[in-house]
N, C-alpha and C positions, 0 to 999 in steps of 0.2 A: 154851069155852077162849078166852082172850084172845090176840089175835095179837101177836107180838113181832117186833122188827126189830133185827137186829145188822149185817147187810151190805146194801149197796144192791142193789135189783133191777136187772136189765139195763135196763128201761124208764126208771127214775129216773136211772141213771148216764148213759144216752144223752141224756136231757133236760138233765142238768148239762153234758155236753160240747157240746150244741148252743147253749148260751148264750154270750154274748161272753166271750172268754178274756183280753182285754187290759186289764181294769180290776180294781181291788181288789175282793175279796170278803170277806164275813164268813160264818163257818160256826157256826151255833148248835148246840151239842152238849148233849143231855140224856141223862143216864146213870142207869141203874138196875143196881146190882151184884148178882151172884149171892151167896148166903151163902158158898159155897165155889167157888173157881175150878174150871173143868172143862176140863182140857187133853186134847188127843187122845192116845191110847195111844202111847207111845214118845217123846213130846216130852220134852225135857230138864227141863221143870218139872212134868211129870206125877208125881203121888205126893207133891208138896210140899203141905203143909197151909196153903195160901194162901187167904185170903178173896178175894172178887171185887175188893174195893177194893185189896188188896195186889197182885193181878195187874195191875190197871189202873195202879198206880204203876210196875210193871215195864214196862208198855207205854210210859208216859211217859218213863221213863229210857232205853229202847232206841230209841224213835222220836224223842225230843227233838232229838238232834243233826241229824237229817234235816229235821225241822220248822224248826229254826233256819237250816239251810243254804239252804233254799228261800225264806227271808225271812218265815216265819210268826212270829206273836206272839199272845199272849193279851191281848185288850183288855177282857175282863170275865170274872169268875169268881164263882160264888155257891153257897151251900148251900141246898137246898130247905127251905122251911118249911111252906107250905100252898098249896092251890089256891084262888083267889078266884073265877075263872070257868073252868069246865071240869068234866070228870067227877070225882065224889068219889073214885073209886078211883085217879085219876092220882097217881102218886108218883114223884119223881125223887130220887136221892141227891145228885147234883151237876149243875151246868150251867156252861157257859162259852161264850164267843164267841172263836173263833180268827180272826185276820185274816191274809190272804194277799195278796201284792202283785198277784196275778192268778190266774185259774183254772188257767193253765198251771203255776204253782208248786205248787198243790194236786195236780194230775195228776202232776207230776214226783215229788212225795213218795210218793203211793200206788202208783206203779209202780216205785219204787226197790227193788232186790233186798233191801237191808238192812231197809227198811220192811216188806217182805213177811214177813220173818222175825219182826219185832217185833209185827206185827198179830195174831199168834197169841195174844199176851197179852191184847189187847183182846177178842178173841172168847171167850177163856176166862173173862174177868172179868165180862162183861155178861149180864144177864138180859133187858134191853131197852134200846133207845136210840133217839134221833132225831138226825138230822144234816140241818140245813136251811140252804140257801144264801140269803144276802141280799146285795143291793147296798148298801154303806154309804150312809147318808143324812146329812143335817145334824143335828148335835146342838144342843140349845138348851133353852129353857124351855117352849116350847109343844108341843102335840101336832101 
């Protein structure tokens, strides 16, 4: 069975928090959607016939105002086409890079009570994901 990742481990989240918090960060998001969203029993969206992609759109709609309030923006977005270097079985539906003014802004977002309600849609939507923090570097023509 292939290991999947939806939520951060305690170790990875602690490593994130141990990095500098006072500079801009980029968060690479790679998303693989479930065919059908899987909500917890009793959730207001349980029983809806939503695809994983539809549930992720709901996550975007409900978390978007918080993302914007903390100063977040999308700096790149793309649709998966193929793997050039990597495992043949690796498949992502969508990818994007979210920019935050600093790590504290990201932490403010993920601990916001309204965000905590919204993230249920993300969890219901995804079969697998990756979230990787980068320090922004210089853009340009060379590697």
